N, C-alpha and C positions, 0 to 999 in steps of 0.2 A: 140677624147674621150680617147684613149689610152695614148696620150701624157699628158693629164690633170691628169689622174690617176697616171702616173709615177711620175710627178712632185709633186703630193700630197704625195706619198709614200716617195720620197726623202726628202720632207720637214719634215715629221714626223721622219724620221731616223736622220736628223740633230738635231732635238729637243732632241731626246733621247741621242744622242752622246754628246751634249753640256750640258746635265744635270749633275751636280756635286753632287754625293751622299756624305753624311757625315758619318764618322765612329768615334768610340770612342775607344781608346786604354786603356785597363785595365790590371792589373798585379796581379798575385797570386803567393806567398803571397803579400798582399797589403802593400808594404813598399819600400822605395827608396834606402835603404842600405841592402846589403846581405853579408853573410859570404862566404868565399871560399868553393867551393864544395856544395853549396846550390842548391836546385831545384827552378826553376822559370818558369812560363808560362805566355806568353803575348797573349792577345786575342783582335782581332779587332771586336768590337760589331757593327753590321750593319744589317738592315733588307732587304737589296737588294742583288743582285747577281753581284756586281761590281768587284768581284775578288780582294779583299783586301789581301795584304801581309804585313808582318812585315819587316821593314828595320831599319838600325842603322848606326850611325856614331861613330867611335872610334878614338883613337889616331893613329891607323895604317891605317884604311880603312874607306871610306865614301860610304854611300848609298848601302851597301851590303845587299842582301836579305837573309831572313831566309832559311837555307838549303845550302847556298853558303859558306861552310867552317865553319858554326856555326848554332846551333839549328836544330830542327826537325820540319818541317812544317806539319800542320794537318788542311787543309782547310784554314780558315782565322786566325788561331792561330799558335803560335810557342812555343815550349818548349825546355828548356835547363836543362838537368838532372845533369849537372856537371859544374856549372858556375865558371869562373876564374876571377882574377883581370883584365886581358886584355879584358874581356867582358864589362868593365865599359864604358859607353857612353850614347848617346841619341837615344831613340827608338821611332818609329812612325809607323802608318799604311799608306799604299799607294795603290791606286786603279790602274787599267789598264789605266784609262784615265788621271792619274796624280794627282788626288785629294789626299789630305793628311789629317790626323787626328791630334789630340793633340799629344804632345810629352811627354815622360817620361825620366827623367835622372836617370840611375842606377849607383850605386857605389858599387863595390865589393872589400872587404878588406880581406887581409890575417891576420889581427889582431884579437883580442879577444873581441872587443867592437864595437857595432854599435848603431846608433841613429835611433829609429823607429819613423818616421814622415810621415805625409800624402803625398801620391804620387801626388795627384792633388791639385790645389790651394784651400785655405781655404776661405770660404765665410765670408765677413766682418760681425761682430756681433756674429759669432759662437764661440764655445770653441775649443781650440787647446790643444791636449794632446800629450806630448812627453815622450818617454820611452828610458831609457838607458839600453841596454841589453848586457849581457856578454855571453861568451861561455866558459864553460857550463852556462846555465841560472841561475840567482840568483837575489834576491831582495836586492841588496847592495845599500848603499847611493851613490848618483851620483850628480855631479855638472854640471849645464847647463849654456852654454855660448851663447851669441848672438853678432855677429860681433866682437868677441874677448873679450867681456866684460862679467864678471860673472853676471848671473841673480840671482840665488840662488842655494842652495844645498837641495836636497830632500832625506829624509831617505829611502823612498820606491823605489827610482829610477824612479819615474814618476812625471812629472810636467804638470800642466794644466794652460793655460792662458785663462781667461774668457773674452768673448766679444772682440775678437781681432779687431784691426783696421789696417789701412795701415801702421801705425808706427811699428807694430809688424813684418812686413816683413823684412827678412834678412837671414843671414847665421848662422845656429845653429850647435852646437856640444855638446857632453857630455863627462864626464870623471869619471871613477871609479878608485879610487886611487890604489887599489890592482890589477887592471887588465889592465888599460891603457885608451887611449882616442879614441873616434870614429872619422871617417872622417867627414868633414863638409857637410851639406846639406842646399840648399837654399829653404826657405819656402815662397811661394807667398800668398798674400791676395788680393782677388778680391771684388769689391763692389757689393752689392745686386742690382738686377734690379729695376729701379724706376717704380712705378705704380702710376697713377693719380687716386685719389679718386673722385667719382661722387659728384657733388654739393649737399648740404643738402637742401631738399625741405620741406616746411612747409605743403604742400598739399599732401594728400595721393595719391599714384600712381594709375593710371587707369588700372584696371585689364582687360585683354583681354579674360580671361577664365570665364565661368559662376560660380556662387557660388556653394559650395559643395552640398547645399540642393536643388538646382534647377537642375532638370534633363534636358538634351537637348531634343528637340523634336524628337520623334521616326519617323521611316520611314512611318508608317501607318498614323500618324498625319499629316505629311507633304503632303502625297498623298491626304488626305481628304481636307486639306486647298486648295490645288491646284485645286481639283475637284470642290469645292464650288466656287472658284473664276471664273473658266471657265463657270460654270453654270450661275452665275450672269451676266457675260459678254454676254452670248447667249440670256438671257432673257431681259436684259436692253438695249443692243445695238439696236435691231429692234425698240423697243419702242421709244428710243431717236431719231433715224433716222426718224421715221414716224412723230414724233412731229415737228422736224425741217422742214419737207416737208409741213406739214399742215400750219405752221406759215408762211413759204415763199409763199405759194399759197393763203393765206387768202385774200389779196386785190383783186386778179384776180377773185376770187369767188364772191365777193361783186359786182363788175362791171357787171358780168354776170347776177346776180339777178336783177339788175336795168333794163337791157335790156329786160329780160324776162317779167318783170312787164309792161314795156312800150308797148311791143308787145301785151300783153294781154289786156291792157286798151284801146289801139287804136281801135280794133273792137267794143268794148263796146261803145265807143264814137260815132262811125259811126252808130251803131244800134240805139243809142238814137236819133241821128239826123234824122234817117229815121222815127222813131216813131213820132218825132216832125213834120216832113213834112206831115205824114199821118193825124196827128191831125189837122193840118192847112187845109188840103183838106176836112176833114169832117166838119170842122167849116164853110168853104166856102160853101160847098154843103148845109149845113143847112140854111144858110142865103138865098140862092137862092130859096130854097123851100118856 
């Protein structure tokens, strides 16, 4: 018994260890390009206690953990109060078991222009808004480029692409003539999840719930119905059983009646025979006299 319990506990432990939790990396402020000396916070969003930490790959080191020469860890998050161009790289969350989250590419520039673009991929069919921001901030006209080609120039420094498709995926940058050009950022577009619509039916669906104006039977009503059913069974069953017995015994009762009649009639016949004999004796005696 002890061996069985131990094996069961080991099986449960293996299931828990093999379970891969999923986390989501978010960033604040939510943008993929930052100015030098900006503040940034990276958060591993997860509802389990898998022990997620933030790691990164840069041009100098790979898979370095927050707190190992960069950033300040705080639980499952990491903050950097003074980010530098050498902090540019790919960031992600990783658990103790080796599970990983989505990744975010950060670009830190020492220039005076950045392109504010979504950190996560854009859903196909959604709108995409890009902003060309200078330092100090200003709403100056900006030219937007995709894959090295000019898209258009916006007087407000903001450009919106409506109902994006996979063809809008690419490398974007912007330029403010009086300030300079931003680093490029790759923008990904993902397809919407496909959902199958139920077939259209011409017949109304069958409802499994009672109508609103029909109240469900109460407990007292159910008890009364059950009591009446039991009462009918107690009264009807003996009557039904007795009727079956009477029907099954009916032929035997008829045979018994015939025997009784024959037994009764036989003495009567013998008595009548005796009377007849006496009558003959009387008649004979009368003739002799």
